[in-house]
N, C-alpha and C positions, 0 to 999 in steps of 0.2 A: 750365875751359877759361879762359885770361886774354881780358879782355877787349880787345876790336878795333872800336874805333869806325869809322865810315868814316873819318873823316879820319886815324886811325892807318892805314887800309890805302892811302889815295895816300901819304903818308909813308913807308911802306915802300915800296911803288915806286918813289920817287926821284921825286915829283910835291909844290909847295908847297901851300899852300892858295890861295894868290893863282891858281898857275898852272892850278889843277885847278877853280877857281870853287865850290870845294864848298858856298856856301850856297846855289845853287840845286839843288842835287842832293838836300839830307837830306829837304826834305818830297817828293819823289817816290821816294827811296829808302824813307823808311816805308811808301809805300804799297804799294809792289811787295813788300816783306819781312811785311808784314801778309796779303796773298793766295795766298803760294805754292801752288803745286801740285807732286805729286811729278815730273811730266813738266817743268815750272819747274825744279825743283831739280836733276835729272838735267843738263840743257842749261846751270844754272848751274856746274856740275861741267865740262861740256864746255868752258865759255866759259874757265875758269880755267886748264884746261893746254890752253887753243890749240884745242882740237877745234871744227868747223863746228855751231852748234846745229840742231837736226833737226826743230823745232816752229817755229810763227809767233813771230817775237821780238818781236809789238806788245807782250806783257806787261810788256816791259822796257824798248823804245824809246818807246814813247806815253807814259808820264808824265814820262818825262825830255826831250820834245820840248816838252812842254806849259809847262814852265819855260823850256827853252833850245832854240829853234828852230835849233841850229847844234849840236845832239846829232846824231853820226850813228854805228850800229853799223857801218858800214864804216869810216869815217874813224878811228874812235875805237877801234879794236881791243885795245889796252892797257888803253885805262880801262874797255872792256865787262869785261875780263878781273880787273879790280879790283875792279868793283861785284859783281861774283861772288864774289870772295874774301869781299865785308865780305857779300856776304845768307848765305854757307855760314857764315862766322864768327857771325851773327846767330842763324842757325836751330839752330844746335848749343849755343850759348853760352845762349842765350833759351828756347829751345822744346826742349833737350835731345833732339833730334832722333837719334835713331840710323839713320834712313834715310839721313838726310843724311850721317853720318859714313860709314856702310856703301857709299853711290855711292861718293863720295871715295877710298875707301881700294881700291876696285876701281879706278878709274880709272889711281890711282897705279901700280897692279901693283908693289907695291915698289921703287918707283924705276924703273921702266922707263920711265913716259909723266912727260916733263918740264913743271914748272909754267910758265907763261906770264910771273908775273910773282911775285916773292918766295918763293922757293922754299924759305926757312925754314917758312913756314906748314907747310905739311906736316909737318915734327914737330909744330905745334901740335895738329894735327888728329889726328893717329897718338895725342898721349897723353890728347887729350880723348875720343878714342875709348874707350879703354883707362879713363877714368875712370867713362863710361858704362854699359862692361860690370860693372861693381860697383854702380853706383848703382841699378841695377833689381834687384839681388840682395841688399838690403840686410836686415838682421832684422827679423822678422815684428814688426809694432806691432801688437797687437791691442788693444781698446776693450771696457770695461763695457757691457753692456748695460743701463740706465737707465729705469725706467716713467715717465711722465707723470705730472706730479703732478696730483691730484684739482682740479677747480674749487674758488676758494674758496668759492664760495656755495653747493657742496653738499656740503660739508665738515662741518654742524653736525646735530644731534640729529631725529630723522623729526619733533617735536614743534614744531622751528624751524623747517624745511623747510615743512612743509604744517601749515596750522591744521587744525582739526577742520572736517570736512566742507565745504572750501574747496574744492569742486572744479576751480576755474579755477586755482587755485594747484596742486593735483595735476597737471595738464594741463601747466601750465608745466615744473617739476619733471621731468615726465618727460621731455620736450621736451630738458630741459638734459643729464637722463643719457645720453640717444639721443647727443646731439652729442658729448657729454665722451668716450663709449662709441668713437664713429668718430675721435674724436682720437687717445686713448690708442691704438687699433690703428695707426693712420698713424704714429705717432711708433714705436711698437714694430717698425713693419716697415721703417722707416728706418733705426732702430740694428740691429735684425737684417742687414739688407741690408750696411749700413757695415762691420757686423764679421766679415762670411762672403767679402765681396770679399777683402782681403788674403790670407783663409783659402784662397782659391780658388786666387790667383796662388801662394801659399807648395804647395798640392798640385801644382800644373803644372810646377811649378820641380824638386821632389823628384820627380816622375815622369820631367821630362829629364834630371835627373843620373843615374835611375835606369837608363834607357834606353841612356845614353850609358855607362855604366860596363858595361852587358852588353854593349852592341855592340863595347868594346873588349877586352872575355873573350872573347867570340866569333873577332874578330881574322878574319872571312870576310865577302866583298862578297855581298849578296846578288842584286845587278846579273846577277853573271856566276858566282855561284856557288863562288869560288873564294878560296882562302886568300889573305890580303895576302902574307905572307911567300913565300908560293911567287910572287908575282909579281915581273916587272920592276920597279924601284922607277917609274919615270915612272907605268906602269900602276895600280900603286899608290898614288902620291901623289893621282893624277886622283880615284879612285873613294872612296878615304879622305875627302876632302875635300867630295864631292858626296853619300855617303851621310850624314857626320856633319851636313852641314846641313838635311836632312829632319829631324832631332830637334831642333835647335833651335826655341824658341820664340819668341825674338828677333830683333830685325834683325842685331845683330853678334854674337850666342850669347854661351858662356859664357864667361868668362875665361879657363879652363884650357882652352880648345879646342885651342889651340895645341900645350899638352903633350898630350893627350890624341893630338892627329895625329901627334906624334914619337915619343911611345909606339908607336901602331900601326907606323908606317913602320920603326923599329929593328928589331921579333919578328923574329928568326930571320936578321938581315943583320947581317955582320961586315967588308964590303967599304968601302971608303971612297967614299962618294956623288958623282956626278959631276952635273952640270949635264944637262937636256932641253931641246931646242929644241922650239919650240910646232910647228913642221911634223913631229917626230917624234910626237907623241901619238897622231895617229890611227893610225897603223903599230902602233900598240901594242895593236888592238883588230880582233877581225875585220869583215866589213858586215853579219854578222848582230848582232854584241856592238855594234856602234855605232849601232843603233837603239834598242838595249836602254838606253844610257847618254846619249843625245843629250839636250839640255835641251828643254823644251816650247816653245812657240810663245812664250811671252813674250822669248826671246833676240833675235827681231825688232826689239824697242824698242831693245836695248842691242849689237845686235851690235860696234858701234866699241869699247865699255867692255870686254865681258865678251871677252876674244881668248881665251883655252884654251877656254872653251866653245862659243865662236862657229868655231873650228878643229873640233873635232868633230861640230856641227851641221851644216858645210858639207859636212864627209867623206860625213856620211852621207845629207845631201840629193843629192849626186852620186852617192853609191855608189860612192865610191873612195878609198883610203888615200891617191891623192898629186894627183889631178885638181881639186882644191878650191882651188888657192891662188888663183887668177883671181878667184872671188867674194870670199873671204876678203879679198885683199888692196883689193877695191876696198867693202868695208865700212868702211874706216878702222880695224881694229882693227892691232895691235902688227905689227911685223915678224913673220912667218913663223921668222925667224932668232933671237928672242928666246929666251933659255934662263933656263931658272930652277933651283933646287937642288931638289931632293927636297920639302925641308921648305915652300920657297916654294912650289912648286906645288901642296902638298896645300892652305896655306894660301889661294891664288890662287883655286882650284878651291872651295874652303869659302864662302868670300864672292862668288864671281860665283851661285854657285846660291842663299846667300840672302838675294841681290838677285832673282833670279829669282823666286823662292817669294814676294817682297815684292811684285810686279809684278800 
């Protein structure tokens, strides 16, 4: 990801260094960036997209007001969005944090939610997220196991080590042999663990790929027991995304995820795809099915960001495919008339369930 310093973020938002008073922002920014938690990351993404934060904002405001008493989360909403952008950039570039990239992509919802400042930043994060999906799947780097060298003091002949009938010397040598033996065992255990760790990751990656390929070959939803090819496109798209997310071992999923979902969507279909509105998605399931496909309780923390999943959740909660819109609207989600293509809907469902699985 390209480097975006705090001053760069202010510049992209149209504020000069003098107007932004950047020297008074640098130290508190470093303090905040060094102690970010996941709820704070989610709130930073909300701030960037102009959504209200849902947690106590002291984690962001307090460090800045210590340096500048004039700083205000209410009066400086535009600057808060800039600081949020800088925090997101720092977390992804410096920490290689897939979770931050995932929250950002979920909130953006394929451009359906607009940025509060510097819209081009969205494309920067999309490119960075693509790079992160590749960086976690690099070629396995195995290391040779090397035994620890023997203590030089124990490397001579037995006559050199222990003079004849020198029992104190014998005791000393036995102690050194015991200590050296323990050190060798610790060194070997560390070497083995260092070697096995990437191998375990590689086995997990291969298992993930195998599971996903069998899922694609099967072409059937385990939640409703029906082939994707026999479903309406919107129903298939939602289930394809949510079920593929269950098989992913990383926050962003594999780079091939979009290809796999598109492949599953195209099977048995020749008609031109049409867009699906969020309000139509719950109607694609029976009330009994809604209880099977609804997300778990983690949705309560991100209803505003996970609009597709929230529509299903609210419909299941009220027990109706149509009477859920008032509760849904109060959650701050996207408009229920927001529409996605089948491919976009599958990807959005995939990302939302990846996020829910990570919470």
